[in-house]
Structure formats: C-alpha cells, structure tokens
N, C-alpha and C positions, 0 to 999 in steps of 0.2 A: 504493499499499499504506499503510494507516494504521499507525501505530506509537505505542507507549505514550509515546514521547518528546514527542509532541505536547502531552502534558500539561505539558511544560516551558515553554510559551508564557507564561511569567511576566513581567509588565511591571512590577510594583511591586518594586523592590529594597529588601530590608530588611537592615540592618546586623546580621547574626547574629553577625558576628565569629567565624565558624567558620574557623579558619586550618589547612588541611590541609597538613601538611608531610611531604615525603618526605626521608629522610636521605641526602644525597649521599655522606656518608662511608661509608654501608652500602649503596650501590648502588640507591637509589630516587629518584624524580623529585622535584625541587624547582624553584621558580623563577619567572619572569616570562613575559610574553607575547612571541611572536615575530611580527614583521610584516616586510613587504617589498613591493616593487613591481617590475614588469617594463616597461621602456620601450625599444623599438627593439632588442630583442635583448639589451639590457644589464640585468642583474639587480642589484638593490641590496636589501640586507637590513639592518634594524636590530634589535638584540637588546637587550631590556630585562630585567633581572632585579630581583626584589623579595623582601624577606623571606627566610624560610626558614632552614635550618640548613645551614651549609657549613663546609668547612676549606679555607683557601686553599691549603694544601699539595696538596690533592686535585684542584684545578682542572685541567682538561685544556685542550689547545690547538685541536684540530681534530676535527670531526664528519664522518663519512662517512654519507651518506644515499643510499638506493637506491629508485628508483621502479619502477612497473609489474609487480613480481613478485607472487608468486614464480614462477621458472622451474624446470621439472623437472630441468634439467641444471645450469645455471649457478649458480643460487641454491645448490645443494648444494655445488659446488665453492667458492663464496665462503664459505659457512658453515664448510666445513672449514678453508679458509685463515685465517679470523679465529680460529677455535678454537686453531689451531697457535700463533698469534701472541698469543693472549690479548687481542685487541682487540674492541671492541664497534662496532656500527653501528645506524643506524635504517633500517627498511624500511617504506616507504609502499606498501602492496599494494592492488591492485584486488580487489573483492569476488568478481569472477568467477574470477580466478586462485586466490584464498584457497580458494574452494569446491572447486576442482580438485586442490589440493595442500595439504590441511589438515595433513598430516605435517610439512610444511616450516614452516608457521606455529607449530605446537607446538614444533619444535626452536628456532626463533627466540626464542620466549618462554623455554624451558628454559635456553638459553645467555645470557640476559641482555640481548637486543637490544630496542630499542624497536620496537614494531609500531604503525604509524600508518594512516590512512585516506586512499586515493588514488581515491576514488569507485568505483562498482561497474564501470563500462565505460570509465573514463578520459574521462568527459564533461567538456567545457569549459563553464564558467559564462558565459552571455550574458545580455543584458537580456530575453530571450524565454523562457528556460528555468529560471528560478529554482527553481520548484517541483520540476521533474524533477531538477535538481541536488541539491536537499535531499533528495529521496527516495532518490537514489543514496548520499548519505552515510549516511542511516539504514540502508539495506539492507546496506551493507558493515559498519557497526557490528554489526548483527544477526548476520551471517555470522562476524565475528571473535569476538563474545562466545559464539557457539555453540561455536566451536572452543576458545577460551582460557579462557572464563569471566569475561573482562574486556572492558570497553567502552573503546575508544580515545578520547582527547579531542584528540589531535593530528591535523591533516589537511595533506597536501600538495595544494593545489588544482592540478589540471592547468594548465599554462601560466600559473600564477600568478594566475589570476582568482579573486577572493574577494569575498564580501559579509559585512561585519562583524556584520550583523544574525544571521548563523548562530552567532555566539559566545554570544549570549544565548538564542536559540531552541533550540539543540542543545547548548550547553556545550562547543563545539569550537573550537580555535584553530589558526590557520595557521602553518605552518613553511615558510618559503621558503628561499633559499640566497644565498650570496655568490659562489660560484664554479660556473659551468657550463661544463665542458670540451667540450660539445656531442659527448659520446661516441656519440650515436645517429646522427651523420652522418659518423663517422669509425671505421673498423675497425682503425685503427692504434693499439695500445696506447702506442706511444712518443709519438705526437702528443698523446693524452690525458694522459699523464704530464707533458709539457712544458707544456701548458696550465694544469694543476693547480699544478705547482711554481712556475711564473712568477707565480701570484697568491696562493699559500698564505701566509696571515698567521694569527697568533693569533686565535681566535674565528672562524675560517672555517668555513663550511657548504658541503661539497661535494656537488653534485648528480651522480649517476650512475645507471645503469639495470643491473640484474642479469640482463639478458636477452642481454647480449653478452659473448662470451669475452674480447674486447679490454678491455671495462671491468673485468672481474674481474681480469685480468692487471695492469692499470694500478693498480687499487685496492690490491692486495696489495703491489705495488712501492712504492706511496706509504706504506703502513703500515711497510714495511721501512725506508724512507728516514727516517722520522720516529720511529724508536725503538720500533715495535710498540705494545704496550699502554700504554706511558707517555704517548703523545700522542693516541690514538684511543679515543673512548668513544662509547656510544650518546648519542643526544640527551637521553634522560631523565637521564643522569648528567652530561651536559656542561653543560646549562642548568638553572637553577632555575625552577620553575614553580608560580606561585601562581594557583589557579583561583578566580574569582569565579563564585558561583551565585546566580542571581536567584530568590529564594523569597519566597513570600507570607506564609507563617507558620513559626513555629519547628517546627511539627509535620512540615514537609517535610524537616527536617534528616536524620532517620533515613533516609528513603527515598534522599536524595541520597548518604548515605554507603555504603548497600548498593550503589548503582549503580557506585561505584568500588572496592568491596571486592575484594581479590585476595590470596589466601593466599600467593602466591609473591612479593608485593611488599608487605610489611607497612608501613604508614605511620603516622606519628604525627598525632594530633589536638591542636592547641593551640587552646583556646577563648578567645575575646576578648569575650564577652558573656554575661551571667547565663543567658539563655534557652538559648543553646546549650550552656553548661556543664551546666545542669540535664538537658537531654535526653540528652547524652552519658553523664553519670554514671548516670542512671536506666536506661540500656541498656548499661553497661559489660560486664556478663557476657557478653552476645551479641556486642558490637562487639570485644572483646579478642582474638578469633580472627583478626580482619583488621587491627586497629589497636592501637597503643599509646596508651592514653587515660587521662586522669585518672579516679579513683575515690574513692568515699567509703563509710564503714562505716555511716552512718545514711542514712535516706531523704532524697534530695536535696530533695524537696518540703518536708520538715520544716526542713531547714537553711536553705533560701532564705527561710524566714519570719524576718523581722528580730527578732521577739520571741523565737523559739526560739533564734536565734543568741545573743541577750543572755543567755539563761538559761545556755547552755553557757559562755559567757565568764565568767559570775559563778561557775559551779562550778569554773572554772579559776583563779580568784583575782583576776580583773580587777574593777575598779570600773566600774559602769554607772550612767548617769543614771537618775533615777526616771522611771518611764514607765507607761503603761497603753494597752491595745488598745481601740479605739473603733469601733463600728459607726455609720458616718455616717448610716444610715437610721433610726436610733431617736430622732432628735431631741435633745433636751437631754442635754448632757454634764457630769457631775459631775467637774469639774477646777478646781483652785484654785492651781496652781503657774505663776506668770507671770514673765518671758516663757517661752514653751514653743515647741517645734518640732512640727510636723505632718508626717508623712512616710508613704507608702505602706507597707504591711506587706509587700508583694511588689512591687517595682518592675518585675518582668519581665512582669507581667499587664496591661500597658497604661498604667500610670503611669510617668512618667519623672522627671527631676530637677526639672523645672518643677512637680512636684507636692509639693515640699518647701516649707513655709510657716513663717513665724514669727508667732506671735500675742502681742501685748503685754497683752492683757486679755481678759476673758470675751466682750465683745462681738465683738472681732476674731476670737476663736476660733469663735464661732458662724457668723460670716460666711464664714470660710475653710473650714470643714467643709462648707459648702454648695457650694463651688467645686471641691473636689478630685474627681479622677476615681475613685479608689479607693473601694470600699464599706467596706473595713476599713483604718484607719490606726493608727499608733503615735503617741501624744503623749508627749513627753519634756520634761523640764525643760531649759531653756536654760542651758548652762554657760558662764560668762564665761571665755573662754579665754586662756591665756598663749601657747598654741602649738598648731597643729593639725599632725599629722604622719601619715605613712603608711609602713608596712613592706611592702616588695615582696619576695617570696621564693619559695623552692621547697621543697615537702614531699616526703620520699622514705621509702619503707618505712613507710607509714601513720603518719607523724609522728615516727618514731624518729630520722630525720636531717633537720634543717632548715637551709636555707641563706638567711641574711638579710644581703646585703653592706652594706645602709645604710638611710637613712630619708629620706623627703621632708619638707620643711617649707614649707608654702604661705606665700608672701610676700605675694601679692595674689590674691584669689579673686573672680571675677565672681559675681553673684547666682545662686542656684539651680543652682550646679554644685559637683561635688566636686573640681574640679581648678583650677589657675591657675598663674600665674608662681611657680615654686618652686626651692628649693635641695636637691639630692640629696647628702647627706653619708655618710661611713663610719659604720657602726653603732656603732663604738668611741666616738663623739662623743655618743652618746645614752645617758642613765642609765635603763635599762629592764631589767626581769627577763625575760630571754628564756626562761627555764625554764617560765614561765606559757604562753608561745606554744607551746612543745613539748607541754606537757601539753594545751592546747586542740586541737591537731591530732592527738594521740594519741586523745582522746576521740571524735573524729569519724572517725579512721582514714582520713585524706585523703592521697592521692598526686596531686600536681600543682602547678601554679603558683598563686599567691595574692597578695592585698594585704590588709592589715589597717589600719583607720583609728582614730586615736585623737585625743582632745582632752586637752591638759594644762591643767588649770584653774588659777585664780589661786592656789588652795590647794597647787599642785604635785602634785595627784593626776591620774593618767592614767586617762581615762574611755574605755572601749571603745565604738566606734560601730558598726562592722559589718565583716564580712569578704566579699571578693569571691573566689570560687574559680575563678579564670581569669587569663589574662594581662591585666594591668591596662592601662588607657589611658595611664597615665603611665609605663609600663614601659620606654619607649625611653631614658629617662634612665639607667636601669640598664646598658643596652647601651652608651650613650655613656661611662659610667664605665669601660667595658672588660670587663663581665661579661655574658655571654649566657646569661641564665637558661633560656630555651626550649631552647637547645642543650644545656645541661647536664642538663636534665630528660630530654630525648630520648635523650641518649647513656646516661644511667643505666638507662633502660628497656630498651635494647638489651643493654647490657654488665654491668648490675648492679654498676657501679663508677663512679666520678667520672673524667672525662677528664683525662689527664696534661697538665701544663704549660698549664692554663687558670686564669685568675685567678678567685678567689673573694672577693677583698677589693680595696680601692682606697684611695687616700690623699687625692686632691684633690677637693673638691666640685665638682659639676657643676650648672649652672643650666639649667632647663628652661623654655621658653617656648611655651605654647599660643597662637601669635601672633594668630590670627583671633578667638579668644574673649577674648583679654586686651586687644586694642588699645584699645577705647573706654575701659575702666576705667583702663588704664595711662596713656594720654595725659592722662586727666582728673586723675589722682592724682600723676603725676611729671613731665608735660609732654612735648611731642613730641620734643625733642632727647634727653632722658634715656631716653625709652622706646626710641628708635631705637638708642641706645647698648647698652641692655639686650638688645634683639633681636639686635644684631650680637654682643654679648659672650657670649650663651648658647651652650653647647656643644651643646644638644640642643633640638629643636623638634618640635612636633606635626606639622607638615607640611613646613616648609622644609628642604631638603636640597640642597646645592650638587652633589651627584652625581646627583641627578634632580630638576629644577626643574619638570617638568610638572605634578605635583599642586599645587604651590604657585601656579603661574600659573592653573591651572584654578579653584582655590578663590578666588583674587583676582578673577578674572572673574565668578564666580558672586556673590561678595559684593558687587561694584560693580553689577551688574545688579539684585540684590535691593534695594540701597540706592536706586538710581535709581527703582525702581518703588514 
C-alpha cells in the first residue's frame, strides 16, 4: 500500500530551526529521542532529553507502557483503574486491534494517555522484511489518524528490533523499555509485581501487556504503591521529545506542521531561523487553532526585507547607517561612501552570512557585487564601532510588554558571521532607550521571541542593524544566565500571565563561546593557552555541554575529518 508519507523520503536536511515544543507543564509532549537494545533477553534503554520547556517540579518518576492492545475487556478495566487514580500510561497498539476497538483508542486519547504504534500485526523486523515492516507502521498510523485525527511519532518495535532509517523516512522514533517483568509468561500478578518492584528506579520504563488480567492487576497495584498520579504519567508527559524533520525546502514546513496538528494537544512553535519564522507568521491565522505561535501585524515578507526593517526602525527613533538598495544585475552602481558593507536584502532566500562583504573603494565594490548570490543587496556605510551589541528578548501583547534581561557584547568575531565570543550582561549596565524598542514592536504588532543588533559608533550613537524575529542562535547565553525566554513566552501564551517565581533579571555576566567557529581566530589572537582558559571559563557554549557530550564529540569528529580532507 502506497502512502503519502513516502513523500517524506527527504535526504537533504535543512536547518530550518523549527523547534516544536510541547508544554510538559500543561500536559503536552516535549523532549528527546528514546533508544535501547535487547540482548539475550536483557533489555537496556538509554533516555536522552534535549531542549523544550519543562518544570523540574513537574518531572515524574516512572512510566507505564502497554503493548499489543487494545483488548475489549482488560483495556477497559485498566483505563477505569488509571482514571480512578489520576494516573497516565502509554499504549502501543497494533493496527488490527485499533480497527476492531476504535472506541477504546478514542478513550485513551480523551483521557490523556499516549498512543503509539506497535505495527499492524505485531510483525518483527528482520533483514528480509524491512519493506513489509515499514508498510505495517504506515498502515497503523493511517488507522490511528482515522480514529484520533493525529498521527503518532512514537513506535514500540516488537521484540525491540528497529532500523534507525525509519526515523528519517517516516519521522518515527522508538520507545523501548528498562523493565520487562515477562508478564506474558506468568499469570501471577504477584510475580509480575515483584519483578517490577525489584528493578523500579527513577526514569524506569515498564513494559506490560493490556491483554492479561494479571498484568492489569499488577499495574494498578504498582501505581498504588508509588503514590498514584504523583509518580506515573504517560510517556508524552514523562519525557521531553524534540523531533527533527528532514525537509528539502522551507515550503514543506507548513505541511509538516499540519501533519502533527492536534486540537486536543495544542503545541507551541518556537522558530530558530528566519525562513521558518516567516512561514509560521504568514500562516499564523490558520495555525493558531492547533499551535501557540509567534505573529506579526505587518506582512512578514515586508518585515524580513532589511531595508523595510531599517525604515521602521527610523520611524521608532533609531539611528540607521546611510544606505541604498542595489540591483546587482544593472551594472554600474552610483555609490561614493567608503568603506561600505554589502549584504543581501533577504538572507532567507539563498544568501547567507558569507554573502556579507566589505568594500574599501569603488573597484572593490564592483568586484564584490559580481560575486554576491542575491540579485538585490543593501549597501550601507561602514560604521567605525566602539561596540557591537545585541538585545535578546520576548515581546508580549503585540509589543505592549517587552522582556529584555540583558545584552550581548561581541569580544571576538570571526569573519562573515554575526556571532562570536561574547559577554552577556544585565540590561541595567547598558545605556539605551528601551522605550524606542517598545515602540518598534508596537508598530509591527509582534508577539514572540526576538533579537535586535546594534553598533555603537565612535560618536556614541547606537545604529540599528537588524531584527531577527525568532529564537536567536546566541540565546543559550540567556538561559545560562538563568532566564528561560522560550519557557516564559510559551507560559504566557497559555496563561496570559507571567510564570511565578521565574527570574526575569540576573546580576553576573555570562561568557558565551561558539567554540568551533571561534577556535581559529581565538588561538590566533590570544594564543592556545589563553583560548583554552576562555573556553573552560565560559559558562555558555554553542555545542559543548557536560550534561550531553555527544554533539560536541560529533562536531569535533566532523571538523577533524573536514580539516584532514
């Protein structure tokens, strides 16, 4: 059976920066990938979580998962018992059973349990049946979407057999287990209970089957033993889930969003790239039924034009460098202010940071204009800067409420990038008129995360450069300072009030190190030893994190291989 999902055989990953976050605090899925392996009957599972919005006080201890259902008798008894106790579970159902008992699937959904894919007929993946296994996953997703309106992304592969290629092909991720009490071979609820309790630890994932009376009895006993709803939640609430979607173009964002849209589980969208942000805000009126998303009162296409940004900034009282819009295909350019900067008018249309050039004279300008990718560029006077800084913040109520905890000051900046080794300091240490920023966002009626870049000239005038309507690439330094702006924004969208006991200010500066972008320039300018000390001393890094070293090692390996070649 062919399925529209086969269109997802996308091989070129594009950093869309579309960060889909479910609010754990409000009962929605967030988090990281689940992996595991089965060897000689002993199951091991590793849980990784990344990103997202969470509240430490809300984290739970143990997750109950049930395979092979729904069963017409025992699943109903289990759901009744869980409802009485206010507990949640995860159900990995087969497609054929879901078709037989759709009312039970709907009840699972209504009562807040996670529904996952367990293939259509409980087929085990082997080296000879990959395509058949794949079609069973697709068929089961079709069945579940027909019943619930939502397509699952979690799968419990029968017997733990999995192919990571399905994660990209189908955007589905495996959930294995840490405790298998072998309830299928023992009809004694006492034995099942003992096996679970002997291995139960924080973060445990318990594998059970809702087709045995003894398993239901044992499960409810375990819930009672562990304090009911206090300790047991569905997998979607228990873990954070960060989904990576492999897309070829920005145009595919909208389709991907509608595939996961669910009225019963409204998610928040936090965009991390201009293209994703423009798509989301252009379709905010339609998306808001299913998502909490950023919005803007002017045409996004208008605002993402750097020249139009500058005009709005000027109307808000900001100084802007003298500039002009140039069509690179028209040949000779009448410009006589040097040095000058050439940059794409819309960086989201194929031109990147490497398309930013500096011309010292007319000859260089002509040469550089022939090299740029964009057909239309902005030429601006080059400002001799005393300081370059960036404000990272959050706009609420269409600009009526603005949160800007601090500012970044770039200390060392690699060529053709807008980031570098920087210090993030409290906003109280920067002499700037915040009222102009409020006015700026009120003019565009923007709700969402943002960053604004400025240059302070030798004349002490702050010149506006550009605004990014998204979660900024440097924004982790804000989180490292103790202020979680994405969380604050998401919380406000749900509750229309700021979260209590959450910091909005900080006192001590935080140093941010984009380690791999900075290393060459850093070592060249300050020496190996000092750079290492700066690296170790930085509280915030682009990739390095002691809590999760895999991305750092992966990037280090990539950089080494690239350098050797």
